C-alpha positions in Angstrom: 40.0 104.5 182.3 41.9 105.9 179.3 41.2 104.7 175.8 44.5 102.8 175.6 43.6 101.1 178.9 40.2 100.2 177.6 41.7 98.7 174.5 44.2 96.6 176.5 41.3 95.5 178.8 39.2 94.4 175.7 42.2 92.6 174.1 42.9 90.8 177.4 39.2 89.9 177.7 39.1 88.5 174.2 42.2 86.4 174.9 40.7 85.1 178.2 37.4 84.2 176.4 39.4 82.4 173.7 41.1 80.3 176.4 37.6 79.4 177.8 36.5 78.3 174.3 39.7 76.2 173.8 39.1 74.6 177.2 35.5 73.7 176.3 36.6 72.4 172.9 38.9 70.0 174.6 36.1 68.9 177.0 33.8 68.3 174.0 36.6 66.3 172.2 37.0 64.2 175.4 33.2 63.6 175.6 33.2 62.5 171.9 35.8 59.9 172.8 33.9 58.7 175.8 30.6 58.5 173.9 32.3 56.7 171.0 33.4 53.9 173.4 29.8 53.2 174.4 29.0 51.0 171.4 27.5 47.6 172.2 28.3 44.2 170.7 25.5 41.7 170.3 27.0 39.7 173.1 26.9 42.7 175.5 23.3 43.4 174.5 22.2 39.9 175.5 18.4 39.7 175.2 18.2 43.3 174.0 19.9 42.6 170.7 17.1 44.3 168.8 18.3 47.7 170.0 22.0 47.2 169.1 21.7 48.8 165.6 19.7 51.9 166.6 21.7 52.3 169.8 25.1 52.2 167.9 23.7 54.7 165.4 22.8 57.1 168.2 26.3 56.6 169.8 27.8 57.4 166.4 25.7 60.5 165.9 26.2 61.9 169.4 30.0 61.4 169.1 30.0 63.1 165.7 28.1 66.1 167.1 30.6 66.4 170.0 33.5 66.4 167.5 31.8 68.9 165.3 31.1 71.1 168.3 34.8 70.8 169.4 35.9 71.9 165.9 33.6 74.9 165.9 34.6 75.9 169.4 38.2 75.9 168.4 37.3 78.1 165.4 35.6 80.6 167.7 38.7 80.6 170.0 40.9 81.2 166.9 38.7 84.1 165.8 38.8 85.7 169.3 42.5 85.4 169.4 42.9 86.9 166.0 40.6 89.8 167.0 42.7 90.4 170.1 45.9 90.4 168.1 44.5 92.8 165.5 43.2 95.1 168.2 46.7 95.2 169.7 48.3 95.8 166.4 45.8 98.5 165.5 46.4 100.2 168.9 50.2 100.1 168.3 49.8 101.5 164.8 47.6 104.4 166.2 50.2 105.2 168.9 53.0 105.2 166.4 51.0 107.5 164.1 50.3 109.9 167.1 54.0 109.9 168.1 55.1 110.6 164.5 52.6 113.5 164.3 53.9 115.1 167.5 57.5 114.6 166.2 56.9 116.7 163.0 59.1 119.7 162.9 57.4 123.0 163.2 54.2 121.6 164.5 52.8 123.6 167.4 49.9 122.3 169.5 
């Protein structure tokens, strides 16, 4: 595989991986919403009312960690997409420089 082909493959792989991270971020956000809906009222707890406070605290913490994870996963996806874009721009700049070099008058290779 040529170097240009390798760079395209790497950029494509970075973009695919970014898509996976975006998908997982959406799944984590969905999980945060589902967990957030698991809070109990005193009426729902019935005879187990003593656990309502600690239980709701756990629900809040788990939901918050899922939201935090979702934000961080989106950040990772953005970084991968940026790396793929910069790799593509760097490759294009290198190709342009090579073409300009060969186009110089009087240059013999």
